[in-house]
LUMRODREN-689510 format. One record per residue (C-alpha): residue number from 1; x, y, z; residue in one letter. Coordinates in nm, 3 decimals, always signed. Example, Ala and Ser with C-alpha at 12.3 -4.5 7.8 and 13.67 -1.06 7.14 Angstrom:
// LUMRODREN-689510
atom nuro = 1&u = +1.230&v = -0.450&w = +0.780&sero = a
atom nuro = 2&u = +1.367&v = -0.106&w = +0.714&sero = s
//
This chain:
// LUMRODREN-689510
atom nuro = 1&u = -2.873&v = -10.320&w = -6.491&sero = m
atom nuro = 2&u = -2.549&v = -10.354&w = -6.295&sero = l
atom nuro = 3&u = -2.376&v = -10.052&w = -6.152&sero = s
atom nuro = 4&u = -2.061&v = -9.908&w = -6.305&sero = e
atom nuro = 5&u = -1.868&v = -10.012&w = -5.995&sero = r
atom nuro = 6&u = -1.979&v = -10.373&w = -6.035&sero = t
atom nuro = 7&u = -1.896&v = -10.367&w = -6.405&sero = t
atom nuro = 8&u = -1.547&v = -10.240&w = -6.326&sero = d
atom nuro = 9&u = -1.496&v = -10.514&w = -6.065&sero = r
atom nuro = 10&u = -1.613&v = -10.777&w = -6.313&sero = l
atom nuro = 11&u = -1.352&v = -10.649&w = -6.556&sero = r
atom nuro = 12&u = -1.089&v = -10.671&w = -6.281&sero = d
atom nuro = 13&u = -1.188&v = -11.034&w = -6.220&sero = i
atom nuro = 14&u = -1.160&v = -11.114&w = -6.590&sero = i
atom nuro = 15&u = -0.816&v = -10.953&w = -6.621&sero = e
atom nuro = 16&u = -0.675&v = -11.125&w = -6.313&sero = d
atom nuro = 17&u = -0.821&v = -11.457&w = -6.429&sero = a
atom nuro = 18&u = -0.636&v = -11.413&w = -6.758&sero = r
atom nuro = 19&u = -0.314&v = -11.346&w = -6.569&sero = r
atom nuro = 20&u = -0.359&v = -11.662&w = -6.363&sero = i
atom nuro = 21&u = -0.422&v = -11.865&w = -6.678&sero = k
atom nuro = 22&u = -0.103&v = -11.728&w = -6.836&sero = a
atom nuro = 23&u = +0.101&v = -11.813&w = -6.526&sero = f
atom nuro = 24&u = -0.019&v = -12.172&w = -6.492&sero = i
atom nuro = 25&u = -0.079&v = -12.262&w = -6.856&sero = d
atom nuro = 26&u = +0.073&v = -12.604&w = -6.923&sero = g
atom nuro = 27&u = +0.172&v = -12.661&w = -6.561&sero = m
atom nuro = 28&u = +0.110&v = -12.976&w = -6.365&sero = t
atom nuro = 29&u = +0.048&v = -12.967&w = -5.991&sero = l
atom nuro = 30&u = +0.410&v = -13.067&w = -5.934&sero = d
atom nuro = 31&u = +0.530&v = -12.783&w = -6.158&sero = d
atom nuro = 32&u = +0.310&v = -12.540&w = -5.968&sero = f
atom nuro = 33&u = +0.431&v = -12.655&w = -5.628&sero = l
atom nuro = 34&u = +0.793&v = -12.635&w = -5.744&sero = a
atom nuro = 35&u = +0.757&v = -12.279&w = -5.870&sero = s
atom nuro = 36&u = +0.742&v = -12.055&w = -5.566&sero = e
atom nuro = 37&u = +0.711&v = -11.741&w = -5.782&sero = k
atom nuro = 38&u = +0.411&v = -11.880&w = -5.966&sero = t
atom nuro = 39&u = +0.250&v = -12.005&w = -5.648&sero = l
atom nuro = 40&u = +0.277&v = -11.668&w = -5.477&sero = f
atom nuro = 41&u = +0.171&v = -11.480&w = -5.790&sero = a
atom nuro = 42&u = -0.140&v = -11.696&w = -5.823&sero = v
atom nuro = 43&u = -0.225&v = -11.657&w = -5.455&sero = e
atom nuro = 44&u = -0.193&v = -11.279&w = -5.487&sero = r
atom nuro = 45&u = -0.412&v = -11.271&w = -5.797&sero = l
atom nuro = 46&u = -0.670&v = -11.483&w = -5.618&sero = l
atom nuro = 47&u = -0.665&v = -11.227&w = -5.337&sero = q
atom nuro = 48&u = -0.726&v = -10.951&w = -5.591&sero = r
atom nuro = 49&u = -1.017&v = -11.145&w = -5.741&sero = i
atom nuro = 50&u = -1.171&v = -11.198&w = -5.400&sero = t
atom nuro = 51&u = -1.127&v = -10.829&w = -5.318&sero = e
atom nuro = 52&u = -1.302&v = -10.738&w = -5.642&sero = a
atom nuro = 53&u = -1.587&v = -10.968&w = -5.538&sero = a
atom nuro = 54&u = -1.610&v = -10.794&w = -5.202&sero = i
atom nuro = 55&u = -1.643&v = -10.460&w = -5.381&sero = q
atom nuro = 56&u = -1.934&v = -10.574&w = -5.599&sero = i
atom nuro = 57&u = -2.245&v = -10.389&w = -5.490&sero = d
atom nuro = 58&u = -2.454&v = -10.622&w = -5.271&sero = p
atom nuro = 59&u = -2.769&v = -10.539&w = -5.468&sero = s
atom nuro = 60&u = -2.590&v = -10.647&w = -5.787&sero = d
atom nuro = 61&u = -2.459&v = -10.971&w = -5.639&sero = a
atom nuro = 62&u = -2.810&v = -11.116&w = -5.640&sero = a
atom nuro = 63&u = -2.850&v = -11.030&w = -6.009&sero = l
atom nuro = 64&u = -2.529&v = -11.213&w = -6.095&sero = l
atom nuro = 65&u = -2.669&v = -11.541&w = -5.971&sero = g
atom nuro = 66&u = -2.492&v = -11.863&w = -5.889&sero = r
atom nuro = 67&u = -2.241&v = -11.840&w = -6.174&sero = d
atom nuro = 68&u = -2.054&v = -11.579&w = -5.972&sero = l
atom nuro = 69&u = -2.040&v = -11.726&w = -5.620&sero = p
atom nuro = 70&u = -1.966&v = -11.400&w = -5.440&sero = i
atom nuro = 71&u = -1.994&v = -11.548&w = -5.090&sero = d
atom nuro = 72&u = -1.756&v = -11.834&w = -5.174&sero = k
atom nuro = 73&u = -1.507&v = -11.587&w = -5.320&sero = m
atom nuro = 74&u = -1.522&v = -11.375&w = -5.006&sero = r
atom nuro = 75&u = -1.459&v = -11.684&w = -4.796&sero = g
atom nuro = 76&u = -1.158&v = -11.775&w = -5.006&sero = l
atom nuro = 77&u = -1.025&v = -11.423&w = -4.964&sero = g
atom nuro = 78&u = -1.044&v = -11.455&w = -4.588&sero = n
atom nuro = 79&u = -0.853&v = -11.784&w = -4.602&sero = r
atom nuro = 80&u = -0.587&v = -11.634&w = -4.831&sero = l
atom nuro = 81&u = -0.538&v = -11.338&w = -4.597&sero = r
atom nuro = 82&u = -0.570&v = -11.502&w = -4.258&sero = h
atom nuro = 83&u = -0.502&v = -11.875&w = -4.296&sero = e
atom nuro = 84&u = -0.230&v = -11.859&w = -4.560&sero = y
atom nuro = 85&u = +0.001&v = -12.090&w = -4.364&sero = r
atom nuro = 86&u = -0.258&v = -12.366&w = -4.365&sero = d
atom nuro = 87&u = -0.364&v = -12.344&w = -4.729&sero = l
atom nuro = 88&u = -0.357&v = -12.664&w = -4.927&sero = n
atom nuro = 89&u = -0.158&v = -12.558&w = -5.234&sero = r
atom nuro = 90&u = -0.312&v = -12.839&w = -5.439&sero = a
atom nuro = 91&u = -0.653&v = -12.685&w = -5.371&sero = v
atom nuro = 92&u = -0.520&v = -12.343&w = -5.472&sero = v
atom nuro = 93&u = -0.400&v = -12.495&w = -5.801&sero = f
atom nuro = 94&u = -0.736&v = -12.658&w = -5.865&sero = e
atom nuro = 95&u = -0.918&v = -12.332&w = -5.794&sero = i
atom nuro = 96&u = -0.683&v = -12.153&w = -6.034&sero = a
atom nuro = 97&u = -0.716&v = -12.423&w = -6.299&sero = r
atom nuro = 98&u = -1.091&v = -12.492&w = -6.282&sero = l
atom nuro = 99&u = -1.286&v = -12.233&w = -6.085&sero = d
atom nuro = 100&u = -1.113&v = -11.916&w = -6.199&sero = v
atom nuro = 101&u = -1.172&v = -11.974&w = -6.574&sero = p
atom nuro = 102&u = -1.540&v = -12.049&w = -6.503&sero = a
atom nuro = 103&u = -1.560&v = -11.733&w = -6.296&sero = l
atom nuro = 104&u = -1.411&v = -11.528&w = -6.580&sero = a
atom nuro = 105&u = -1.665&v = -11.671&w = -6.825&sero = v
atom nuro = 106&u = -1.949&v = -11.584&w = -6.586&sero = a
atom nuro = 107&u = -1.815&v = -11.229&w = -6.548&sero = a
atom nuro = 108&u = -1.783&v = -11.192&w = -6.926&sero = e
atom nuro = 109&u = -2.135&v = -11.326&w = -6.973&sero = t
atom nuro = 110&u = -2.273&v = -11.075&w = -6.722&sero = a
atom nuro = 111&u = -2.105&v = -10.789&w = -6.905&sero = i
atom nuro = 112&u = -2.204&v = -10.910&w = -7.253&sero = e
atom nuro = 113&u = -2.563&v = -10.994&w = -7.160&sero = s
atom nuro = 114&u = -2.660&v = -10.633&w = -7.131&sero = g
atom nuro = 115&u = -2.686&v = -10.651&w = -6.754&sero = m
atom nuro = 116&u = -2.438&v = -10.365&w = -6.737&sero = t
atom nuro = 117&u = -2.462&v = -10.000&w = -6.827&sero = d
atom nuro = 118&u = -2.192&v = -10.040&w = -7.094&sero = g
atom nuro = 119&u = -1.915&v = -9.852&w = -6.917&sero = n
//
């Protein structure tokens, strides 16, 4: 069973993933690159998601398996915080468009599967 802290962080990931989806829904890469507000909002939400991943209890991370790539999310967080000038915005868009929805589904599955204490 996952800890309450981990369950809360999974819910944070789901909520921020929904926000990202709402911001980029229907956008092309060109639209995304042309919308500075959206670009910065998505980058900030990705930072929040990576921070939530960092706060997942290490003992729980192993239970979550490969569907929630905690280490990859931590690495992305470091790049967003420290290498932000060198980020490839097309890669950010692809992460937001493809990886984030899959991450949200994995988080929802973990919560719904009974791996959590129900809080």
